[in-house]
N, C-alpha and C positions, 0 to 999 in steps of 0.2 A: 504494500500500500504506500501511496505517496500523497501528501497533502498538497493540493493545488488550488488555485483560485477558481471562482465560479467561471464556467465556460461561457465565452462570448462567441456566438455563431458567426461564421463568415458573412460579410455583407458586400453588396455590389454597388458601385458608385459611378455616376457620370460627371459629378462635380468634383474636381481635384481637391477643393477645400474640404468637402465632406469626407473624402477619403483620408486626408491628412488628420482631420478631427478624430476619425475612428482609430487611426494608428495611435494617436496620442492617448485616446481613451483606453485602449488595450494595454499599451505600455505602462501607463500610470497605474492601472489596476494590478498588473503583474509585479511592478516594482514595489508598490505598497504592500503587497502580499509578502514579498521577500523581506522587506525592511521590518515589518511588524514581527515576523518570525525570528529574525535575527536579534531584534531588541529583546524579545522574550528569552532567547538563548543566552544573551549576554547577562541578563538578570538572573540566570541560574536555572531556568526551566529547560528541560530536555523533552522535545516532542516525541511522541510514541512512534512516529513514522518520519521518513524523509520529507523535506519540504522542497517544492520545485515551482519555478515560474518559467514562462516561455516568452520569446521574442514575438512581436507581431510580424506579419508578412504582407507583402503586396504581390499580386499575381495578375497577369493578363493572358488571354487566349486570343490567338489570331489564326485565321483560316486562309489567308491569302498573302501573296508576296506584295500586293499593291499597298501603297501608303501615300500619304500626302507628300508633295514635293517640298523639300526643305533644303536650305543652304547650310544648315548646321551639320556637323559631323557626328552628332549624337541625338538622342531623343526618339529613336525608333528601333524596333527589333528586326532581325535579319529576314524572317520569313514565317510561315505557318508554324504554330506550335504553342507550347505552354511555357511561360517565362515567369520567374518569381525571384524574390530576394527577401531575406530577413532584414528588419530595420531596428535601429536603436536610437536613443536620445532624440526623439522627435521635437523636443524643445530646442536643442542646439541646431538641428538640421531642418527646422521647419521651412525656412525659405527655400532651401535646396530641394527637399522632398516635394514641396508644392510645385516647383518648376519642372521637376522630372515627371511628375504626374500629369501636369498640363501638356507637356510635349508628347507623352504617350497618347493622350486623348486626341491631340491635334493631328498626330501622324497616322493613327489607326482607327480612331473613333470607337475603340473598345471600352468596355466597362473595366473599372479597376476593382479587383476583388481584394478585400482586406480581411484578415483573420488572425487567429492565434496559431503560431507555428508549433512544430514539435521540437524546436531547438531550445534547450534550456538556457536560462540566463545564469551565468556563474555568480555566486554570491558576492564576490569582490567587485563585480561590475554594477552592483545595485547600490553601493554606498554613495551618499551625496558628497558634494565637493569637500565639505569640512568634517565629514564623519571619519573617525579613527577608532571605531568601536572594537575592532579585532585586537588592538593593542591592549585592551583592558582584560583580555582573556588569559587564563592560566595556560601553561603548556598542555595540560591534559584536556582542557576545553577546546583548545585550538585543534588538537588531534581529533577529538570527537566531532568537531565541525565538519570534517571531511565525510563523515557518515550521514550527516543531516542535510547538508547543502551541496549543490553542484559546484565544482571548482572549474577554473579555466581548462579547457580541453584543446591542446595545441593542434590536434588533428582536424579541428573544426575551423581553423583560422589560418590556413596556409595561403600562399599567393598563387595558386595554380591558375586561377581565372586571369589574373593580370599577366602571368607569365605565358599564357597561351597553351598550357599543358593540361588544363582541366578537361575531363571527359565525363559526360553524363552517364550515370548508370541506367540500365533499362527502366523506362517509366519515370525517370527523374526529369524535373523541369530544367530548362535552360536558365542561366543566370541573367538577371536584369542589371546587376551592379558588379563592379570589380571586387568589392569587399563584402563579406558577410557581416552580420551584426556583431558576432563575437570578435572578429578581426578588427572592426572599427573600435569596439570598446577596449580591446587590448592596447591599441595605439593611443587612444585618449589617455589612458592611465600612464603609458610610457612618456607621453608629452609632458604631463605634469611632473614626472620624475626628472626628466632630462633638462627641461627648460625652466622649471620652477614657477610656471604660470599655468593657469587653467586653460583648457582648450577653447572655452568661450571667448577668450580674448584674441585668439589668432585671427588674422586678417587674410583677405583673399590674394594679397600680393606679398611675397616672402623674399627677403634678402638674406643670403647666407654670407658669412665672412669667416676668415680664419685668423683674425687679429682683434684683440681687445681695443686697439686704438679706434677702430671703426665704431665699436659699441660706445665708447666714451663720447665720440662726436654725435652719435645718434641720440644718446641720452641728453646731451646739451641741446640739440635741435628739438627734441621732444618737449623738454621743459620750456624752451622758447616758444614753441607753438601753443602751449597751454597758457602762456601769458598774453596771447593775442585773442581778443574777443571775436575777431573776424576769421579765425583759423577754420579750415575745413575739417579739422580733427577735433574730436570731442573729449578724448581722454588719452593719457599716456600710462602704460602699464609696465612695471618692472618686476623682476623676480620676487617671489613671495606674494604676488598679486597686489603689490603696492600700487594704488590708483591715484593719479593726479588728474583731476577734472579741469577742463578749460575754465578760466577764472570766472566766466559769466554763468557757469552751470553749477547747480547744487550737487552736493554729494548724494549718492544713491545708496539704498540699503545694501549692506554687504561690503561697502568700501572700507569700513572700519576693521574688517577682518584681515586685511592685508598687512603683513609684517615682513620687513626685510630679513632675509635669512642670515644666519651667522656666517655662512660661507656660500659662495655662489655655486649653483648646480653645475653639472658637467658641461651643459651647453645652454647657457642662460639665454632666455628669450625676452624681447622687448616689443611693445606693440603701440603703434600710433593708430588710434581707433577712429574710424568713421562710422556714421550712423548706419550705413548700408553694408558694413563689414568690408568695404573696399579700400581700407587703409593699408598700412605697411607693418608687417611683422619682420623683425630682424633677429637672427640667431647667430651667436658666436659658436661655430661648430668645432673650434679648435683645429688641431693639426691632424691630418691623415684621412684616408679614404674610409676607414671603418666608421668613424664618426659621421662622415658625409652620408654613407649609406644608412646608418642607424636613424638619423634624424629625418631623412627624406622618406624612409620606409613608413614613418609614423605621420609626418605632416601630410602625406598623400591621401590619407583617409578623409581629410577635411576638404578635399577637392578644390584646392586653390586655383585661381585663374592663371598664375604664373609664379615661377620662382627663378631667382637669378643669383649667381655667385659674384661677389665683389671681394677680391682678395689680392694678395701679392704673389708674384711669380718670379722665376728666374728667366731673364731674357737670354735667348740662345743665339741671337744674331749680333754681329759686331756693330751694325748700324743703329741698334737700339740704344737709348739713353735711359738712365735711371729716372723713373717718373713717367716714362712713356706708357701708354695704354695698349692692351692687346684685346681685341674683340675676337673671340673664338668662333671660327666657322667650321671647324672639324676637331675631332678628339682622337688622340692615341691613348688607348686604355691599357695601362700597365699597373692598374690599381688592384686587380685580381679579386676584389670583394664581390663582384657581380658576375663572374665568369660562369657560374652554375645557372643563375636565373636568366642571364642575358648573354648568350655566347658571343665571343669576340667577332664572329662573322656578321653580327647584326650591326649595320651602320647606324650612327647617331647623327641625323641630319641637322643642319642649322635651320632655324625657323625664321622665315623672312620677317614676320611681324616683330619679333623680339630684336632681331638684328637691326632693323631699321630704327626702332625706338632707341636702342642703345647708341647707335651712331648719331642720331639726331640729338640725343641728350648730351653727348660729348661736345658736339658743335654748340649747343645752346649754352652750356655751362662755361666752356672755355672761351666762347666767342671767337672760335676759329672755324673757318669753313672752306669748302672747295678743296683744291689741291693741298693747301696748307695743313689741312686736317691730318694728312698722311705723315706729317712731321711728328705728330704727337700720338698717333694711334695707328697700329698695324693690325690688319685683319689676317688671321692665319690659323694654323693648326696648333692646338694646345695639347701637350702630353701630360698625363697625370701618372705618377708612380707611387708605389707603396714603400719605396726605399728612400728615406730622407737623405741618406748619404750616398746617393748614386754617383756623385763625383769621384768617390774613392774606389769604385770598382776598377779592377785592373783591365788593361787592354783596350780602353776607350770604346768598349762595346756599346754602352748606352748612347754615347755621343754619335756613334755611327748610325744606330737605329733612328735617333731623333733627326739626324740629317736626312736619312732616306725618306722619312715621313714628312719632311718639309716643316717640321715643328718650329715655331718661333718663340714658344714659351713653355715653361715646365712648372707644374705645381703638384699637389697631392690630393686635391679634392674636386676640381672642376669637372673632369670626365665622369666621375662617380655621380655627381649631382645631375649632370646632363643625361647620363644613361638611365638613372632612376626616373627622371622626368619622362624620358621616352617610354620606359617600362610601364609607368603608371599613368600615362597620357596627361601629364602636367606640362604645359609649355615652359621652356627653359632657355636660359641664356647665360653667357659668361663675359664679364669685363674685368680683366686683371690689370694690375699695375706693376711694372718692372721694378723690383727692389734690389736685385743684384744680378751680376753677369758672371757666374763662376767659370764659364768656359773662357772668359777673357780677363781673368784675374781680378775682377771686381766682386769680391765676396763681402758679405755683410759684416761691418765693424760697428761698434757701438756709436761712435760719433757720427759717422755717415748715416747710420740707420735713423738716429734721432732727427737729424736734419731732413731726411727723406720723409719721415712720418709727418713732421710738422708741415711740410710743403704740400703733401698730396692727399692726406686722408680726408680732409674736409671736402676738397673738390671731388674726389672719387665718390664719396657718399652722396653728394648732391647730384652727381650724374646718375647714380642708381635711382634716387628718388624721382628725378626728373623723368627717367625712362618709364617708371611706373605711372607717373602722371600722364605721359603720352599714351601709354597702353590703355589706361582707364578712359581717357577722353575719346580714344578711337573706337571704343565698344568692345566688350569682352567676348562677344560672339565670334569676332574675327580671330581670337587667339586659339581656339580649340580646333586645331588643324586636322584635316583628314590624313596628314602625314603620320599622325600618331595612332591611327586606327588600323586594326588588322582586318582580315577577311570577314570574320563574323564577330562583330563587336557587341558588347553589352549596350543597353539603351541609355543607362544613366551616365551623365557627363563625368 
């Protein structure tokens, strides 16, 4: 026997708003069922049977290959059949779900079926943002909890759909989304852990950097925006969910719960918040492709409109100067962290919309245009390696490979971020700044590095922010390119 919430029968909807409301109703019922049982368990009561709750699902049936013509690269299913996905956090994803439901209706005219799935909600994914009730349990009660509640099941949250390796079992529905509800919940919890901020604060445009200098400047700019009553941004969020509202806006319930952490998390996140979530999130991913893969694995479930890498690189050409920019139009992947999920024979194309926005942003911020722009920015191949001391390998083997690939710059993260953008259908781009030229004897030294950082960090960051402004103003529908879609794609963006 298992104690479950009262059954809510599946319903069919022609209004996307009604479908979303039903998803919210089911999810709230199931979560309250779990939370109430957990509170009793923490109070010392042990239920006679296991306690279980389930994710809601949405499902559509189509009987034809015909669909409404659309310029979008998403919002439709591939052909006749049954398609479904489990859903989570309809509060956080309300706007996103409503839009995906609307597009399905517009493309196929089918009813949206909403019901309670057979996929259990792990107890850890039911906790509210500031709940830490498991920490109050004794070791014995924590062990007993495994017998009472469902725990996260890693077999239910792999990336087979995104990787293109998933195959339906006989009679199983085709997927509607890249990620199942448990996979989304898992990443939401990882984002809290790694960035020190709640998923609710993440914005639809994300900047990644590999140096704290950029974060320091972003914090300075964030607080400056909050001092401007006419700023397009409404709040600035720092690790520990510390909220600074624009000076003309009142504090909101929950703001007082934010507390600066005693030490920064592994990949601290900062958020310039707009009302429509089209602001800017910036994350310091630190050094290395493992961090780059980890954070993008998790940010991807939020379905951002674009992410871009702003960081430092080694210039590989004699003609480059310290402080020059590199706009990546191709990648050499020697990071190795995605070889299994995304084989090396898969090309990572440059995306025209991102490239044009970054190039225009460089011109706008530097006030340099035309042929003169080539003096400060080079477009070319960026190589990313997992060996920080590649210069010390004997025989000049890395140099030879980089020369053969026509690489103009080298770092440790950019190819990983671009490759994971390709894998997860998140538009991506890279603009790096040359901080050293090890092949030409210009290695990083403290005095030179400090001068370089003072000269370039502010400008580089403003270029990234300007590129986001250009992309936002150009319309996000243009960003989600067919280049990132495979033969038979899921309907959800």
